[in-house]
N, C-alpha and C positions, 0 to 999 in steps of 0.2 A: 485207050484206057489210061486213067491217071495213075502215076507212080505213087505208091504208098510212102508216106513219111514215117519212118520207124527209127526211134532213137537207138544208138549203139548201147552196149553194156555200160560203157563209161558214162555216156550221157544219162542213162537210167539211174546210175548210182549218184551222179551229180544232182539229178532231179529229186531223188529221195532225200539227200542231205539238205538241199536248198529248201525243201518242203518241211524240214525238221521232223522227218519220219523217225520215230524212236529206233535206237540201235538194235534192240531185240527184234523189232519188226523187220528191219533190213536183213538181219541174220536169217530170219524165217524166209524172206523172199529170195535170198541167195540159195537156200536149200530147195525151195520150190523150183527155182530156175535150173538147178543141177538135175533134179528129177525130170523136169520137162525137156531139157536138152537130151537126156539119155533116151527118153521115149521118142522124141522127134527123130533122133538118129536111127533108132531101130526101125521106125516106120519108113524113113527115107531109104534105108538099105533094102526094104521090101518093095520099093518102087512107089510108095505113096507120095503124092504131090502135096506138099504143104510148105508154108512159109516159116522156116526155122527162126529167122530174125524176128518175126512177129511173135512167135512163141516165147522167145527169150525176153523180149521187151515186156510183154504182157505178164510173164511170170515174175519178173523183177518189180514191176509197177502195180501188181494187182492189189496190194494193200497200202498204197501210197497215202491214203487217208484213213487207215485203220484206227488211228487214235481218236477219230471223230465219229459221232453218231451217223448212221446211214453211210458207212464208209464206201460201199459199192457205188451208190448214187453220186456221192461227192467225188470219188476217184474218177468215175466216168466223166463227170462234168469238167473236172480239172484237166484231164488229158485231152478232151475235145478242145478246151480253151487254149491249151498249149500247142495245138495243131497236130495231134495224134489220134484222129478219129478211129482208125482201124484198131489201134491198141485199146482204146476206150471200149470198142464193141466187144473185144475179147474179155476184158476184165468185168464187163457188165454181166457176164454169164458164169462167174466163178463162185457165186454164193449158193448155199443150200436154201436160202430164204425163198419161200413161195415157189419151190421147184415143181409143184403140181401144175403151175401155169406153163403151158408150152413155150410161150415167148421168153420165159426165164431159163429154159434149159439150154445147155451147150449143144450146138449142132455141128459146127465145123470141126475139123481135126484140131485146129489151133485152140478153139474154145474147150474142147474135150480134154486136151492135154493139160492145159493150165488148170482147169477145174479139178481133174484127177490128181495132178501133182500137188496141188494145195491140200487135198484131203489125205495125202500120204506124209505131209510134213507137219509135225507137232513141234512148234518152235523151230529149232534148227536141227531136229532129229528126224530121220526117216523111220516111220512106224507103219504097222499094219493098218488097214482100214478099220478093223474092229477096235483097235486101241485108240485110234484117232476119234472115231465116232463115240466111243464110250466117254472120252474126255469132253467132247463137245456136248453130249447129253448132260453130263454132270455140270458143266459150266453154264449152259443155257437153260437147264432144267426142263428139257423137252425130250420127246421120244422121236428119234430119227431113223426108225427101222425102215420106213419107205425110202428115205433118202439114201440109206446104206445099200439097199437093193438096187436102186438106180445107179449108184456109184460103182457097184460091182459089175453092172452091165456095161458101163463105160470102160471099166478096167478090161473086161473080156474083149470088148471091141478094139481096144488099143493094143493090148498085149497078147491076146489069145491065151494060151496056156503058159506063156513065158512068165518068169518072175522078174521083178524090178531089181 
């Protein structure tokens, strides 16, 4: 089996800066990373096998192209081009867009952790899912009630009855 190429935290931050990712987006990705690390640690302590380095890198890089239209597609393409296909595969599943399509949904622990952590971070603050979804609905002028239900199922699967 091939060894995954996963950038370190420092390499991720260099990539974000080199890509001219806006500072406020970098602050957001650092918050997502903190949430994701906490969840990964909790799961690992329970005996779940997951790749924490992959979670950290994907959390930091999930919005590398956020300032551009179709940021998920662009970010996925960029990370594949840079030689990080596994990271690209995780960030490809962090969006709420077209979540009704099975191939758009997070399936692995790494994908679910990054997806969920992103939904708990509003800017650089950790907020409830309800608060985050209300802000997203207002910003995008859409109803996200189905997506909120889906995200709560992910939360239950990751955390059980524990709180973040």
